[in-house]
Biopython code that builds the backbone (N, CA, C, O; Angstrom):
import numpy as np
from Bio.PDB.StructureBuilder import StructureBuilder

atoms = [
    (1, "MET", "N", (24.124, 28.768, -11.279)),
    (1, "MET", "CA", (23.149, 29.762, -10.825)),
    (1, "MET", "C", (23.552, 31.113, -11.313)),
    (1, "MET", "O", (24.692, 31.539, -11.126)),
    (2, "PRO", "N", (22.598, 31.815, -11.958)),
    (2, "PRO", "CA", (22.948, 33.197, -12.539)),
    (2, "PRO", "C", (23.126, 34.171, -11.468)),
    (2, "PRO", "O", (22.580, 33.972, -10.383)),
    (3, "LEU", "N", (23.883, 35.268, -11.685)),
    (3, "LEU", "CA", (23.974, 36.432, -10.864)),
    (3, "LEU", "C", (22.704, 37.278, -11.074)),
    (3, "LEU", "O", (22.269, 37.493, -12.205)),
    (4, "THR", "N", (22.130, 37.746, -9.977)),
    (4, "THR", "CA", (20.962, 38.600, -10.014)),
    (4, "THR", "C", (21.252, 39.854, -9.202)),
    (4, "THR", "O", (21.685, 39.715, -8.058)),
    (5, "LEU", "N", (21.044, 41.087, -9.714)),
    (5, "LEU", "CA", (21.160, 42.344, -9.020)),
    (5, "LEU", "C", (19.818, 43.016, -9.036)),
    (5, "LEU", "O", (19.148, 43.023, -10.068)),
    (6, "THR", "N", (19.414, 43.565, -7.957)),
    (6, "THR", "CA", (18.130, 44.349, -7.833)),
    (6, "THR", "C", (18.462, 45.796, -7.984)),
    (6, "THR", "O", (19.175, 46.321, -7.130)),
    (7, "MET", "N", (18.026, 46.461, -8.955)),
    (7, "MET", "CA", (18.481, 47.857, -9.278)),
    (7, "MET", "C", (17.299, 48.755, -9.597)),
    (7, "MET", "O", (16.280, 48.316, -10.131)),
    (8, "ALA", "N", (17.468, 50.039, -9.249)),
    (8, "ALA", "CA", (16.432, 51.070, -9.666)),
    (8, "ALA", "C", (16.904, 51.865, -10.798)),
    (8, "ALA", "O", (18.083, 51.822, -11.149)),
    (9, "ALA", "N", (16.015, 52.600, -11.389)),
    (9, "ALA", "CA", (16.275, 53.555, -12.546)),
    (9, "ALA", "C", (17.469, 54.442, -12.089)),
    (9, "ALA", "O", (17.449, 54.927, -10.957)),
    (10, "GLY", "N", (18.489, 54.664, -12.921)),
    (10, "GLY", "CA", (19.542, 55.580, -12.619)),
    (10, "GLY", "C", (20.815, 54.797, -12.048)),
    (10, "GLY", "O", (21.933, 55.308, -12.108)),
    (11, "GLU", "N", (20.608, 53.608, -11.524)),
    (11, "GLU", "CA", (21.660, 52.851, -11.001)),
    (11, "GLU", "C", (22.403, 52.178, -12.137)),
    (11, "GLU", "O", (21.837, 51.971, -13.211)),
    (12, "ASP", "N", (23.710, 51.820, -11.909)),
    (12, "ASP", "CA", (24.505, 51.213, -13.004)),
    (12, "ASP", "C", (25.300, 50.100, -12.522)),
    (12, "ASP", "O", (25.465, 49.913, -11.316)),
    (13, "PHE", "N", (25.819, 49.325, -13.452)),
    (13, "PHE", "CA", (26.728, 48.188, -13.174)),
    (13, "PHE", "C", (27.812, 48.124, -14.246)),
    (13, "PHE", "O", (27.659, 48.719, -15.313)),
    (14, "TYR", "N", (28.839, 47.455, -13.994)),
    (14, "TYR", "CA", (29.921, 47.293, -14.999)),
    (14, "TYR", "C", (30.114, 45.788, -15.344)),
    (14, "TYR", "O", (30.061, 44.882, -14.512)),
    (15, "VAL", "N", (30.340, 45.636, -16.653)),
    (15, "VAL", "CA", (30.755, 44.333, -17.140)),
    (15, "VAL", "C", (32.150, 44.529, -17.600)),
    (15, "VAL", "O", (32.383, 45.074, -18.680)),
    (16, "GLY", "N", (33.106, 44.089, -16.790)),
    (16, "GLY", "CA", (34.518, 44.451, -17.056)),
    (16, "GLY", "C", (34.636, 45.908, -16.818)),
    (16, "GLY", "O", (34.321, 46.372, -15.722)),
    (17, "ASP", "N", (35.092, 46.691, -17.825)),
    (17, "ASP", "CA", (35.219, 48.144, -17.690)),
    (17, "ASP", "C", (34.116, 48.887, -18.453)),
    (17, "ASP", "O", (34.181, 50.104, -18.626)),
    (18, "GLN", "N", (33.094, 48.130, -18.910)),
    (18, "GLN", "CA", (31.977, 48.712, -19.760)),
    (18, "GLN", "C", (30.770, 49.050, -18.730)),
    (18, "GLN", "O", (30.298, 48.210, -17.964)),
    (19, "ARG", "N", (30.359, 50.331, -18.813)),
    (19, "ARG", "CA", (29.279, 50.710, -17.918)),
    (19, "ARG", "C", (27.971, 50.636, -18.469)),
    (19, "ARG", "O", (27.794, 51.090, -19.600)),
    (20, "PHE", "N", (26.996, 50.113, -17.814)),
    (20, "PHE", "CA", (25.600, 49.985, -18.277)),
    (20, "PHE", "C", (24.704, 50.623, -17.167)),
    (20, "PHE", "O", (24.939, 50.433, -15.974)),
    (21, "GLN", "N", (23.716, 51.352, -17.595)),
    (21, "GLN", "CA", (22.846, 52.061, -16.629)),
    (21, "GLN", "C", (21.365, 51.652, -16.900)),
    (21, "GLN", "O", (20.921, 51.558, -18.044)),
    (22, "ILE", "N", (20.647, 51.420, -15.805)),
    (22, "ILE", "CA", (19.203, 51.231, -15.858)),
    (22, "ILE", "C", (18.505, 52.494, -16.185)),
    (22, "ILE", "O", (18.573, 53.437, -15.397)),
    (23, "GLU", "N", (17.827, 52.583, -17.312)),
    (23, "GLU", "CA", (17.228, 53.809, -17.716)),
    (23, "GLU", "C", (15.760, 53.965, -17.211)),
    (23, "GLU", "O", (15.389, 55.030, -16.718)),
    (24, "GLU", "N", (14.960, 52.932, -17.333)),
    (24, "GLU", "CA", (13.589, 52.940, -16.859)),
    (24, "GLU", "C", (13.199, 51.530, -16.424)),
    (24, "GLU", "O", (13.547, 50.542, -17.071)),
    (25, "VAL", "N", (12.478, 51.464, -15.329)),
    (25, "VAL", "CA", (11.894, 50.226, -14.872)),
    (25, "VAL", "C", (10.416, 50.249, -15.094)),
    (25, "VAL", "O", (9.769, 51.170, -14.596)),
    (26, "PHE", "N", (9.804, 49.289, -15.818)),
    (26, "PHE", "CA", (8.422, 49.311, -16.085)),
    (26, "PHE", "C", (7.631, 48.690, -14.868)),
    (26, "PHE", "O", (8.172, 47.898, -14.096)),
    (27, "LEU", "N", (6.382, 49.076, -14.747)),
    (27, "LEU", "CA", (5.631, 48.722, -13.552)),
    (27, "LEU", "C", (5.629, 47.191, -13.271)),
    (27, "LEU", "O", (5.974, 46.750, -12.175)),
    (28, "THR", "N", (5.242, 46.423, -14.263)),
    (28, "THR", "CA", (5.046, 44.970, -13.962)),
    (28, "THR", "C", (6.185, 44.134, -14.413)),
    (28, "THR", "O", (6.554, 43.171, -13.742)),
    (29, "GLU", "N", (6.740, 44.463, -15.501)),
    (29, "GLU", "CA", (7.891, 43.597, -16.149)),
    (29, "GLU", "C", (8.702, 44.420, -17.080)),
    (29, "GLU", "O", (8.192, 45.263, -17.818)),
    (30, "GLY", "N", (9.984, 44.159, -17.034)),
    (30, "GLY", "CA", (10.894, 44.737, -17.946)),
    (30, "GLY", "C", (11.605, 46.000, -17.518)),
    (30, "GLY", "O", (11.270, 46.616, -16.506)),
    (31, "PHE", "N", (12.602, 46.376, -18.319)),
    (31, "PHE", "CA", (13.310, 47.612, -18.039)),
    (31, "PHE", "C", (14.175, 47.986, -19.328)),
    (31, "PHE", "O", (14.404, 47.160, -20.211)),
    (32, "THR", "N", (14.596, 49.189, -19.357)),
    (32, "THR", "CA", (15.533, 49.575, -20.442)),
    (32, "THR", "C", (16.923, 49.801, -19.794)),
    (32, "THR", "O", (17.055, 50.194, -18.635)),
    (33, "LEU", "N", (17.919, 49.531, -20.607)),
    (33, "LEU", "CA", (19.259, 49.582, -20.161)),
    (33, "LEU", "C", (20.179, 50.279, -21.256)),
    (33, "LEU", "O", (20.192, 49.881, -22.420)),
    (34, "ARG", "N", (20.896, 51.275, -20.834)),
    (34, "ARG", "CA", (21.778, 52.053, -21.743)),
    (34, "ARG", "C", (23.209, 51.435, -21.582)),
    (34, "ARG", "O", (23.772, 51.309, -20.495)),
    (35, "GLY", "N", (23.727, 51.065, -22.789)),
    (35, "GLY", "CA", (25.050, 50.579, -22.774)),
    (35, "GLY", "C", (26.101, 51.607, -23.012)),
    (35, "GLY", "O", (25.763, 52.768, -23.245)),
    (36, "PRO", "N", (27.424, 51.236, -22.964)),
    (36, "PRO", "CA", (28.499, 52.192, -23.070)),
    (36, "PRO", "C", (28.552, 52.939, -24.374)),
    (36, "PRO", "O", (29.130, 54.025, -24.419)),
    (37, "ASP", "N", (27.986, 52.425, -25.425)),
    (37, "ASP", "CA", (28.012, 53.131, -26.725)),
    (37, "ASP", "C", (26.767, 53.861, -26.924)),
    (37, "ASP", "O", (26.555, 54.390, -28.015)),
    (38, "GLY", "N", (25.870, 53.944, -25.912)),
    (38, "GLY", "CA", (24.627, 54.696, -26.039)),
    (38, "GLY", "C", (23.385, 53.904, -26.472)),
    (38, "GLY", "O", (22.255, 54.393, -26.464)),
    (39, "HIS", "N", (23.655, 52.709, -26.832)),
    (39, "HIS", "CA", (22.650, 51.710, -27.390)),
    (39, "HIS", "C", (21.750, 51.449, -26.172)),
    (39, "HIS", "O", (22.220, 51.198, -25.062)),
    (40, "VAL", "N", (20.390, 51.523, -26.441)),
    (40, "VAL", "CA", (19.360, 51.171, -25.374)),
    (40, "VAL", "C", (18.805, 49.816, -25.686)),
    (40, "VAL", "O", (18.296, 49.577, -26.782)),
    (41, "TYR", "N", (18.904, 48.892, -24.691)),
    (41, "TYR", "CA", (18.400, 47.594, -24.793)),
    (41, "TYR", "C", (17.018, 47.459, -23.999)),
    (41, "TYR", "O", (16.897, 47.881, -22.849)),
    (42, "ASN", "N", (16.027, 46.862, -24.679)),
    (42, "ASN", "CA", (14.750, 46.615, -24.007)),
    (42, "ASN", "C", (14.844, 45.180, -23.460)),
    (42, "ASN", "O", (15.002, 44.218, -24.213)),
    (43, "VAL", "N", (14.740, 45.068, -22.108)),
    (43, "VAL", "CA", (14.918, 43.805, -21.462)),
    (43, "VAL", "C", (13.618, 43.394, -20.823)),
    (43, "VAL", "O", (12.940, 44.209, -20.198)),
    (44, "ASP", "N", (13.242, 42.048, -20.987)),
    (44, "ASP", "CA", (12.109, 41.513, -20.320)),
    (44, "ASP", "C", (12.387, 40.058, -19.980)),
    (44, "ASP", "O", (13.418, 39.506, -20.365)),
    (45, "ALA", "N", (11.438, 39.426, -19.237)),
    (45, "ALA", "CA", (11.666, 38.128, -18.804)),
    (45, "ALA", "C", (11.424, 37.040, -19.858)),
    (45, "ALA", "O", (11.704, 35.867, -19.612)),
    (46, "LYS", "N", (10.939, 37.401, -20.953)),
    (46, "LYS", "CA", (10.618, 36.288, -21.999)),
    (46, "LYS", "C", (11.824, 35.820, -22.790)),
    (46, "LYS", "O", (11.809, 34.700, -23.300)),
    (47, "LYS", "N", (12.939, 36.682, -22.921)),
    (47, "LYS", "CA", (14.136, 36.280, -23.614)),
    (47, "LYS", "C", (15.272, 37.016, -23.102)),
    (47, "LYS", "O", (15.132, 38.107, -22.549)),
    (48, "SER", "N", (16.431, 36.435, -23.275)),
    (48, "SER", "CA", (17.744, 37.118, -22.874)),
    (48, "SER", "C", (18.131, 38.057, -23.942)),
    (48, "SER", "O", (17.775, 37.865, -25.104)),
    (49, "VAL", "N", (18.890, 39.126, -23.564)),
    (49, "VAL", "CA", (19.370, 40.137, -24.494)),
    (49, "VAL", "C", (20.916, 40.084, -24.347)),
    (49, "VAL", "O", (21.447, 40.068, -23.237)),
    (50, "ASP", "N", (21.618, 40.057, -25.513)),
    (50, "ASP", "CA", (23.047, 40.036, -25.459)),
    (50, "ASP", "C", (23.589, 41.474, -25.304)),
    (50, "ASP", "O", (23.400, 42.311, -26.186)),
    (51, "ILE", "N", (24.227, 41.731, -24.230)),
    (51, "ILE", "CA", (24.775, 43.164, -24.003)),
    (51, "ILE", "C", (26.276, 43.198, -24.317)),
    (51, "ILE", "O", (26.805, 44.274, -24.599)),
    (52, "THR", "N", (26.988, 42.043, -24.278)),
    (52, "THR", "CA", (28.325, 41.875, -24.791)),
    (52, "THR", "C", (28.352, 40.506, -25.543)),
    (52, "THR", "O", (27.410, 39.714, -25.522)),
    (53, "PRO", "N", (29.462, 40.319, -26.173)),
    (53, "PRO", "CA", (29.480, 38.874, -26.885)),
    (53, "PRO", "C", (29.391, 37.695, -25.943)),
    (53, "PRO", "O", (29.020, 36.598, -26.360)),
    (54, "THR", "N", (29.751, 37.913, -24.583)),
    (54, "THR", "CA", (29.622, 36.684, -23.688)),
    (54, "THR", "C", (28.678, 36.882, -22.569)),
    (54, "THR", "O", (28.563, 36.002, -21.716)),
    (55, "VAL", "N", (27.934, 38.072, -22.508)),
    (55, "VAL", "CA", (27.028, 38.357, -21.433)),
    (55, "VAL", "C", (25.641, 38.547, -21.885)),
    (55, "VAL", "O", (25.450, 39.350, -22.798)),
    (56, "LYS", "N", (24.626, 37.902, -21.357)),
    (56, "LYS", "CA", (23.272, 38.029, -21.652)),
    (56, "LYS", "C", (22.504, 38.495, -20.361)),
    (56, "LYS", "O", (22.872, 38.076, -19.263)),
    (57, "VAL", "N", (21.458, 39.343, -20.479)),
    (57, "VAL", "CA", (20.729, 39.734, -19.342)),
    (57, "VAL", "C", (19.150, 39.517, -19.652)),
    (57, "VAL", "O", (18.662, 39.592, -20.779)),
    (58, "SER", "N", (18.462, 39.246, -18.503)),
    (58, "SER", "CA", (16.953, 39.188, -18.660)),
    (58, "SER", "C", (16.386, 39.800, -17.452)),
    (58, "SER", "O", (17.112, 40.170, -16.529)),
    (59, "ASP", "N", (15.132, 39.914, -17.431)),
    (59, "ASP", "CA", (14.492, 40.481, -16.206)),
    (59, "ASP", "C", (13.923, 39.331, -15.321)),
    (59, "ASP", "O", (13.183, 38.473, -15.804)),
    (60, "GLY", "N", (14.280, 39.341, -14.046)),
    (60, "GLY", "CA", (13.841, 38.248, -13.148)),
    (60, "GLY", "C", (12.484, 38.625, -12.482)),
    (60, "GLY", "O", (11.932, 39.694, -12.741)),
    (61, "HIS", "N", (11.990, 37.755, -11.655)),
    (61, "HIS", "CA", (10.647, 37.948, -11.047)),
    (61, "HIS", "C", (10.739, 39.271, -10.237)),
    (61, "HIS", "O", (11.670, 39.475, -9.458)),
    (62, "ARG", "N", (9.814, 40.094, -10.434)),
    (62, "ARG", "CA", (9.772, 41.402, -9.740)),
    (62, "ARG", "C", (9.267, 41.136, -8.288)),
    (62, "ARG", "O", (8.193, 40.593, -8.033)),
    (63, "VAL", "N", (10.179, 41.589, -7.357)),
    (63, "VAL", "CA", (9.910, 41.490, -5.925)),
    (63, "VAL", "C", (9.426, 42.933, -5.431)),
    (63, "VAL", "O", (8.416, 43.059, -4.740)),
    (64, "LEU", "N", (10.138, 43.901, -5.793)),
    (64, "LEU", "CA", (9.824, 45.327, -5.373)),
    (64, "LEU", "C", (9.404, 46.113, -6.552)),
    (64, "LEU", "O", (10.019, 46.075, -7.618)),
    (65, "VAL", "N", (8.243, 46.898, -6.324)),
    (65, "VAL", "CA", (7.813, 47.905, -7.451)),
    (65, "VAL", "C", (8.904, 48.907, -7.612)),
    (65, "VAL", "O", (9.488, 49.377, -6.635)),
    (66, "GLY", "N", (9.188, 49.242, -8.864)),
    (66, "GLY", "CA", (10.213, 50.309, -9.122)),
    (66, "GLY", "C", (11.664, 49.672, -9.154)),
    (66, "GLY", "O", (12.617, 50.407, -9.415)),
    (67, "LYS", "N", (11.843, 48.423, -8.915)),
    (67, "LYS", "CA", (13.193, 47.935, -9.013)),
    (67, "LYS", "C", (13.148, 46.751, -10.034)),
    (67, "LYS", "O", (12.236, 45.926, -10.089)),
    (68, "ALA", "N", (14.208, 46.777, -10.800)),
    (68, "ALA", "CA", (14.459, 45.709, -11.815)),
    (68, "ALA", "C", (15.335, 44.633, -11.113)),
    (68, "ALA", "O", (16.227, 44.890, -10.305)),
    (69, "ARG", "N", (14.959, 43.387, -11.529)),
    (69, "ARG", "CA", (15.920, 42.300, -11.111)),
    (69, "ARG", "C", (16.644, 41.897, -12.376)),
    (69, "ARG", "O", (16.089, 41.234, -13.252)),
    (70, "VAL", "N", (17.966, 42.335, -12.456)),
    (70, "VAL", "CA", (18.746, 42.051, -13.609)),
    (70, "VAL", "C", (19.392, 40.793, -13.468)),
    (70, "VAL", "O", (20.262, 40.681, -12.604)),
    (71, "VAL", "N", (19.064, 39.750, -14.255)),
    (71, "VAL", "CA", (19.616, 38.474, -14.241)),
    (71, "VAL", "C", (20.698, 38.277, -15.243)),
    (71, "VAL", "O", (20.411, 38.489, -16.421)),
    (72, "PHE", "N", (21.813, 37.930, -14.958)),
    (72, "PHE", "CA", (23.046, 37.832, -15.795)),
    (72, "PHE", "C", (23.314, 36.279, -16.102)),
    (72, "PHE", "O", (23.282, 35.420, -15.221)),
    (73, "ASN", "N", (23.562, 36.038, -17.352)),
    (73, "ASN", "CA", (24.095, 34.811, -17.762)),
    (73, "ASN", "C", (25.419, 35.003, -18.411)),
    (73, "ASN", "O", (25.480, 35.414, -19.569)),
    (74, "ALA", "N", (26.525, 34.714, -17.688)),
    (74, "ALA", "CA", (27.880, 35.074, -18.118)),
    (74, "ALA", "C", (28.846, 34.035, -17.589)),
    (74, "ALA", "O", (28.537, 33.350, -16.614)),
    (75, "PRO", "N", (30.016, 33.900, -18.212)),
    (75, "PRO", "CA", (31.120, 33.064, -17.715)),
    (75, "PRO", "C", (31.592, 33.666, -16.331)),
    (75, "PRO", "O", (31.563, 34.872, -16.086)),
    (76, "ARG", "N", (31.999, 32.759, -15.516)),
    (76, "ARG", "CA", (32.556, 33.226, -14.204)),
    (76, "ARG", "C", (33.700, 34.127, -14.320)),
    (76, "ARG", "O", (33.963, 34.933, -13.428)),
    (77, "SER", "N", (34.437, 34.011, -15.464)),
    (77, "SER", "CA", (35.662, 34.790, -15.685)),
    (77, "SER", "C", (35.401, 36.225, -15.990)),
    (77, "SER", "O", (36.354, 37.003, -15.965)),
    (78, "VAL", "N", (34.152, 36.671, -16.288)),
    (78, "VAL", "CA", (33.760, 37.899, -16.637)),
    (78, "VAL", "C", (33.334, 38.752, -15.302)),
    (78, "VAL", "O", (32.357, 38.381, -14.650)),
    (79, "PRO", "N", (34.017, 39.788, -14.952)),
    (79, "PRO", "CA", (33.682, 40.462, -13.688)),
    (79, "PRO", "C", (32.441, 41.295, -13.963)),
    (79, "PRO", "O", (32.356, 41.956, -14.998)),
    (80, "ILE", "N", (31.518, 41.273, -13.087)),
    (80, "ILE", "CA", (30.228, 42.052, -13.133)),
    (80, "ILE", "C", (30.125, 42.689, -11.700)),
    (80, "ILE", "O", (30.070, 41.988, -10.690)),
    (81, "LEU", "N", (30.104, 43.976, -11.679)),
    (81, "LEU", "CA", (29.990, 44.752, -10.361)),
    (81, "LEU", "C", (29.022, 45.861, -10.447)),
    (81, "LEU", "O", (28.879, 46.513, -11.482)),
    (82, "ARG", "N", (28.337, 46.083, -9.333)),
    (82, "ARG", "CA", (27.442, 47.205, -9.154)),
    (82, "ARG", "C", (28.267, 48.508, -9.374)),
    (82, "ARG", "O", (29.445, 48.466, -9.019)),
    (83, "GLY", "N", (27.812, 49.601, -9.890)),
    (83, "GLY", "CA", (28.599, 50.775, -10.041)),
    (83, "GLY", "C", (29.372, 51.255, -8.838)),
    (83, "GLY", "O", (30.558, 51.572, -8.924)),
    (84, "ASP", "N", (28.663, 51.304, -7.682)),
    (84, "ASP", "CA", (29.274, 51.795, -6.496)),
    (84, "ASP", "C", (30.508, 50.959, -6.100)),
    (84, "ASP", "O", (31.514, 51.523, -5.670)),
    (85, "LEU", "N", (30.444, 49.648, -6.237)),
    (85, "LEU", "CA", (31.548, 48.746, -5.827)),
    (85, "LEU", "C", (32.638, 48.972, -6.849)),
    (85, "LEU", "O", (33.803, 49.053, -6.461)),
    (86, "TYR", "N", (32.323, 49.083, -8.184)),
    (86, "TYR", "CA", (33.332, 49.356, -9.165)),
    (86, "TYR", "C", (34.091, 50.650, -8.969)),
    (86, "TYR", "O", (35.291, 50.729, -9.235)),
    (87, "ARG", "N", (33.395, 51.642, -8.511)),
    (87, "ARG", "CA", (34.113, 52.945, -8.314)),
    (87, "ARG", "C", (34.985, 52.907, -7.038)),
    (87, "ARG", "O", (36.016, 53.576, -6.963)),
    (88, "GLU", "N", (34.546, 52.099, -6.023)),
    (88, "GLU", "CA", (35.364, 51.963, -4.768)),
    (88, "GLU", "C", (36.657, 51.355, -5.109)),
    (88, "GLU", "O", (37.665, 51.711, -4.498)),
    (89, "GLN", "N", (36.714, 50.420, -6.087)),
    (89, "GLN", "CA", (37.926, 49.794, -6.466)),
    (89, "GLN", "C", (38.863, 50.607, -7.215)),
    (89, "GLN", "O", (40.042, 50.272, -7.333)),
    (90, "ARG", "N", (38.354, 51.733, -7.758)),
    (90, "ARG", "CA", (39.293, 52.606, -8.546)),
    (90, "ARG", "C", (40.010, 53.570, -7.805)),
    (90, "ARG", "O", (40.799, 54.325, -8.374)),
]
sb = StructureBuilder()
sb.init_structure("model")
sb.init_model(0)
sb.init_chain("A")
sb.init_seg("    ")
for serial, (resi, resn, name, xyz) in enumerate(atoms, 1):
    if name == "N":
        sb.init_residue(resn, " ", resi, " ")
    sb.init_atom(name, np.array(xyz, "f"), 0.0, 1.0, " ", f" {name:<3s}", serial, name[0])
structure = sb.get_structure()
């Protein structure tokens, strides 16, 4: 079962030590995501997007307007944390 995080624009998450931030959440489907190198990923529910060599993301079923459901397909060995939890651990 994939990991799913519900996030708003401006919120972030970490894959290992790489920071990714939700840039914009579209009204009905999809969002944009800025990676650690500044690259912007356009994510939707139709296909997964590779954000690292081992991690893919897609947009899950929208439950709340203005919130993206980020669905991760990644090995269990890859740590994925919301930004607030990552910063608490530092």
